[in-house]
C-alpha positions as CSV (number, residue, x, y, z in Angstrom):
1,M,0.0,0.0,0.0
2,A,1.5,3.3,-1.1
3,R,2.6,5.6,1.7
4,T,4.3,8.8,0.6
5,V,6.2,10.2,3.6
6,L,6.8,14.0,3.8
7,T,8.7,15.6,6.7
8,S,9.8,19.0,8.1
9,P,12.2,19.3,11.0
10,T,9.3,18.8,13.4
11,Q,6.4,17.1,11.6
12,E,5.6,14.1,9.4
13,V,2.7,13.8,7.1
14,V,1.8,10.6,5.2
15,I,-0.1,10.6,2.0
16,G,-1.7,7.1,1.7
17,F,-4.7,5.1,0.8
18,D,-5.5,4.5,4.5
19,Q,-4.8,8.0,5.6
20,P,-6.9,11.1,5.9
21,F,-6.9,13.2,2.7
22,V,-3.9,15.5,2.6
23,M,-4.8,19.2,1.9
24,I,-1.9,21.1,0.2
25,G,-2.4,24.8,0.6
26,E,-2.0,26.6,-2.7
27,R,-1.8,30.3,-1.6
28,I,1.9,30.9,-1.6
29,N,1.8,31.6,-5.3
30,P,2.1,35.0,-7.0
31,T,0.3,34.0,-10.2
32,N,-2.2,36.8,-11.0
33,R,-1.4,38.5,-7.8
34,P,0.7,41.6,-8.8
35,K,1.2,42.9,-5.2
36,F,2.5,39.6,-4.1
37,A,4.8,39.3,-7.1
38,K,6.2,42.8,-6.4
39,E,6.9,42.0,-2.8
40,L,8.7,38.8,-3.7
41,K,10.8,40.7,-6.2
42,E,11.7,43.2,-3.5
43,G,12.6,40.4,-1.0
44,N,9.6,41.3,1.2
45,Y,8.2,38.1,2.6
46,W,5.6,39.2,5.1
47,R,2.7,37.9,2.9
48,V,4.5,34.5,2.6
49,E,4.5,34.3,6.4
50,K,0.9,35.3,6.7
51,E,-0.3,32.9,4.0
52,A,1.7,30.1,5.6
53,K,0.3,30.6,9.1
54,T,-3.4,31.2,8.1
55,Q,-3.5,28.2,5.7
56,V,-2.2,25.8,8.4
57,E,-4.7,27.3,10.9
58,A,-7.5,26.7,8.3
59,G,-6.6,23.0,7.9
60,A,-3.7,22.6,5.4
61,Q,-1.3,19.8,6.4
62,V,1.3,20.7,3.6
63,L,2.1,24.0,1.9
64,D,2.9,24.5,-1.8
65,V,5.7,27.1,-2.3
66,N,5.7,28.7,-5.7
67,V,7.7,31.9,-6.0
68,G,7.9,32.2,-9.7
69,V,8.1,35.9,-10.8
70,P,9.5,36.8,-14.2
71,L,12.9,38.6,-14.3
72,T,13.8,37.7,-10.7
73,D,16.4,35.4,-9.2
74,E,13.9,32.6,-8.4
75,A,16.6,30.3,-7.0
76,K,17.5,32.9,-4.4
77,I,13.9,33.7,-3.5
78,M,13.1,30.0,-3.2
79,S,16.0,29.3,-0.9
80,E,15.2,32.3,1.3
81,V,11.4,31.5,1.5
82,I,12.0,27.9,2.4
83,T,14.6,28.8,5.1
84,L,12.2,31.5,6.5
85,L,9.2,29.1,6.7
86,Q,11.2,26.3,8.3
87,D,12.8,28.7,10.8
88,G,9.8,28.8,13.1
89,V,7.0,30.1,10.9
90,V,5.2,26.7,10.4
91,D,5.8,23.1,11.2
92,A,4.1,21.7,8.0
93,P,6.1,20.0,5.3
94,L,6.5,21.9,2.0
95,V,6.1,21.4,-1.7
96,I,8.9,22.9,-3.8
97,D,7.0,24.1,-6.8
98,S,9.0,25.3,-9.8
99,S,9.8,24.6,-13.4
100,V,13.1,26.5,-13.1
101,K,16.0,24.2,-12.6
102,P,18.2,26.4,-10.4
103,A,15.1,27.1,-8.2
104,L,14.5,23.4,-7.7
105,Q,18.2,22.8,-6.9
106,S,18.4,25.7,-4.4
107,G,15.1,24.8,-2.8
108,L,16.2,21.2,-2.2
109,A,19.6,22.3,-0.9
110,A,17.8,24.6,1.6
111,Y,15.1,22.2,2.7
112,K,15.3,20.4,6.0
113,G,13.5,17.1,5.9
114,R,11.7,15.3,3.0
115,P,9.7,17.6,0.7
116,L,7.5,16.9,-2.3
117,V,8.8,18.3,-5.6
118,N,6.3,19.7,-8.0
119,S,6.9,18.4,-10.6
120,V,8.2,16.0,-13.3
121,T,6.4,15.5,-16.7
122,G,6.7,12.8,-19.3
123,E,8.9,15.1,-21.4
124,E,12.4,13.6,-21.8
125,E,14.2,16.8,-20.7
126,S,12.1,16.9,-17.5
127,L,12.7,13.2,-16.8
128,E,16.4,13.5,-17.3
129,F,16.8,16.5,-15.0
130,V,14.2,16.0,-12.2
131,L,14.5,12.3,-11.5
132,P,18.2,12.3,-10.6
133,L,17.5,15.2,-8.2
134,I,14.7,13.2,-6.6
135,R,17.0,10.2,-6.2
136,K,19.9,12.4,-4.9
137,H,17.8,14.1,-2.2
138,D,15.6,11.0,-1.4
139,C,12.3,12.9,-1.7
140,A,9.0,12.5,-3.4
141,V,7.8,14.0,-6.7
142,V,4.6,15.0,-8.4
143,A,4.3,13.3,-11.8
144,I,2.1,15.3,-14.2
145,S,0.4,13.2,-16.9
146,N,1.6,15.1,-20.0
147,D,4.6,14.6,-22.3
148,D,6.2,16.0,-25.5
149,T,2.9,15.7,-27.3
150,G,1.1,18.0,-24.8
151,I,-1.9,17.3,-22.6
152,S,-4.4,14.7,-24.0
153,E,-8.1,14.9,-23.3
154,D,-8.1,11.1,-23.5
155,P,-7.7,9.7,-19.9
156,D,-6.3,6.5,-21.2
157,V,-3.4,8.4,-22.9
158,R,-2.8,10.3,-19.6
159,F,-2.7,7.0,-17.8
160,E,0.0,5.7,-20.2
161,V,2.1,8.8,-19.6
162,A,1.8,8.4,-15.8
163,K,2.8,4.7,-16.2
164,R,5.8,5.6,-18.2
165,I,6.9,8.2,-15.6
166,V,6.6,5.7,-12.8
167,E,8.6,3.1,-14.8
168,R,11.3,5.7,-15.5
169,A,11.4,6.7,-11.9
170,A,12.0,3.0,-11.0
171,D,15.0,3.0,-13.3
172,Y,16.5,5.6,-11.0
173,G,15.7,3.6,-7.9
174,I,12.7,5.8,-7.0
175,K,9.9,3.8,-5.5
176,A,6.3,4.1,-6.8
177,E,5.2,5.2,-3.4
178,D,7.4,8.4,-3.9
179,V,5.7,9.2,-7.2
180,V,2.4,11.1,-6.6
181,V,0.6,11.3,-9.9
182,D,-1.4,14.4,-11.1
183,P,-3.8,13.0,-13.6
184,L,-4.7,16.5,-14.7
185,V,-8.1,18.0,-14.1
186,M,-9.7,19.6,-17.1
187,P,-12.1,22.5,-16.7
188,I,-15.6,21.1,-16.6
189,G,-16.9,24.2,-18.5
190,A,-14.7,23.3,-21.5
191,V,-14.7,19.4,-21.3
192,N,-18.1,18.0,-20.3
193,S,-16.7,14.7,-19.3
194,A,-13.8,16.1,-17.2
195,G,-15.3,15.0,-13.9
196,K,-16.1,11.4,-14.8
197,D,-12.8,11.1,-16.8
198,V,-10.6,12.0,-13.8
199,F,-12.6,9.8,-11.4
200,R,-12.0,6.8,-13.7
201,L,-8.4,7.7,-14.2
202,V,-7.7,8.0,-10.4
203,R,-9.2,4.6,-9.9
204,R,-6.9,3.1,-12.5
205,L,-3.8,4.8,-11.1
206,R,-4.6,3.4,-7.6
207,E,-5.6,-0.1,-8.7
208,E,-3.1,-0.7,-11.5
209,L,-0.1,1.4,-10.5
210,G,-0.6,1.5,-6.8
211,V,0.4,5.2,-6.6
212,N,-0.9,8.1,-4.6
213,T,-2.5,11.0,-6.5
214,T,-3.0,14.8,-6.3
215,C,-4.3,17.5,-8.5
216,G,-4.8,21.3,-8.8
217,A,-8.4,21.0,-7.6
218,S,-9.4,24.6,-8.5
219,N,-9.0,23.9,-12.3
220,V,-12.2,22.0,-12.5
221,A,-14.4,25.1,-12.0
222,F,-12.3,27.5,-14.0
223,G,-14.6,30.2,-15.6
224,L,-17.7,29.1,-13.8
225,P,-19.8,31.0,-11.3
226,N,-20.0,29.9,-7.6
227,R,-16.8,28.0,-7.9
228,H,-16.8,27.2,-4.1
229,A,-19.9,25.0,-4.5
230,V,-18.2,23.1,-7.3
231,H,-15.0,22.5,-5.3
232,N,-17.0,21.4,-2.3
233,A,-18.8,18.7,-4.3
234,F,-15.7,17.8,-6.4
235,L,-13.2,17.0,-3.6
236,P,-15.3,14.4,-1.7
237,M,-16.0,12.8,-5.1
238,L,-12.3,12.6,-5.8
239,Q,-11.8,11.1,-2.3
240,A,-14.4,8.4,-3.1
241,A,-12.6,7.7,-6.4
242,G,-9.4,7.1,-4.5
243,M,-7.5,10.4,-4.7
244,T,-5.3,10.9,-1.6
245,S,-4.3,14.6,-1.8
246,A,-4.9,17.8,-3.6
247,I,-3.5,21.3,-4.0
248,L,-6.4,23.6,-3.1
249,N,-7.7,26.7,-1.4
250,V,-8.4,25.9,2.2
251,Y,-10.1,29.3,2.6
252,D,-13.0,28.1,0.4
253,E,-16.1,28.2,2.7
254,G,-17.1,24.7,3.7
255,L,-14.3,22.9,1.9
256,V,-12.4,21.6,4.9
257,P,-15.5,20.2,6.6
258,A,-16.5,18.6,3.4
259,I,-13.1,16.9,3.1
260,K,-13.1,15.8,6.7
261,A,-16.6,14.3,6.3
262,G,-15.2,12.5,3.2
263,D,-12.4,11.0,5.4
264,M,-14.9,9.8,7.9
265,L,-17.2,8.2,5.3
266,A,-14.2,6.6,3.5
267,G,-13.2,4.9,6.8
268,N,-10.1,7.1,7.2
269,D,-11.2,8.7,10.5
270,P,-11.2,5.9,13.0
271,D,-14.0,6.3,15.6
272,C,-14.9,9.6,13.8
273,A,-12.4,11.2,16.2
274,N,-11.3,14.0,13.9
275,W,-14.8,14.9,12.9
276,I,-16.0,14.9,16.5
277,S,-13.1,17.0,17.6
278,M,-13.6,19.5,14.8
279,N,-17.2,19.9,15.7
280,R,-17.1,19.9,19.5
281,P,-18.5,23.1,20.9
282,K,-15.9,25.4,22.5
283,S,-15.9,25.7,26.3
284,A,-16.0,29.0,28.1
285,S,-12.2,28.9,28.1
286,G,-12.1,28.7,24.3
287,E,-11.0,25.0,24.3
288,G,-12.7,22.2,22.5
289,G,-14.0,22.2,18.9
290,D,-12.7,24.6,16.4
291,G,-15.4,24.6,13.8
292,G,-13.2,23.2,11.1
293,R,-10.4,25.9,11.4
294,R,-7.8,23.6,12.9
295,G,-9.2,20.2,12.4
296,G,-7.2,19.6,9.3
297,R,-3.9,19.8,11.3
298,R,-4.8,16.5,13.1
299,G,-5.3,14.5,10.0
300,G,-3.1,13.6,7.0
301,G,-0.9,11.0,8.6
302,R,1.3,10.8,11.6
303,R,2.8,13.8,13.3
304,G,5.8,14.2,15.4
305,R,9.5,14.4,15.4
306,R,11.7,12.1,13.4
307,G,15.0,11.1,14.8
């Protein structure tokens, strides 16, 4: 059974078939956020700290770190941001998210623990650069199901690309449990079968390749009104299909409780302990339930120090 172990200096999170769904916070990302991009370019990281803390408080067990800003030294920014976050800002493990080779290298050099790298594709250049890095640093990697021919709308083609990446990773001594496949979620507004296609593909990846899966969950509702409602329906359906993690916006109203309910209904919340804790009324002292704000920090695998 696939168990993808991610660690920080103080915490371990396990992505696995028998584990609570792992929510990866997407908000440390300057895409379409000009103020954030300007701050990163200036070496001003206050918003990074804020987004990191509030996402963990809202339920994220892992944080995606994307600092890609054109015409900047992304390698330097990546190293500085990772060092900052691991120096007392949050305990959560991180995803090093970049397509820039020096940024990946500097991020891995700075990281303390076992991160998830986002990502490798089926393109030969990507395979030949990223997989040796994953082997060298003994970490996990997101495998995106596209190759030199682009992104296919055919889920069977995307499965074959994922299978090829897993096989190539094995050639480098990388176990299948350390390859987390992104089957690619198409916008439902553009591809009517996008939902059922990805559900079927996730089942195949789990049953035939035995790998964990993730996705950029927000893609499914791109261009649609009331996107939060779509996300809140989509994520539990992905859980039911067998997906084990997703990069998402934990600030979406109702999303964290929906995912925690999904854990419980899938049998990944023994004795309903996380659900009951999350919904326990607060005492006069403020202790007790947290209405879903902090409940996500208790799930997503084992926690504690490694050593």
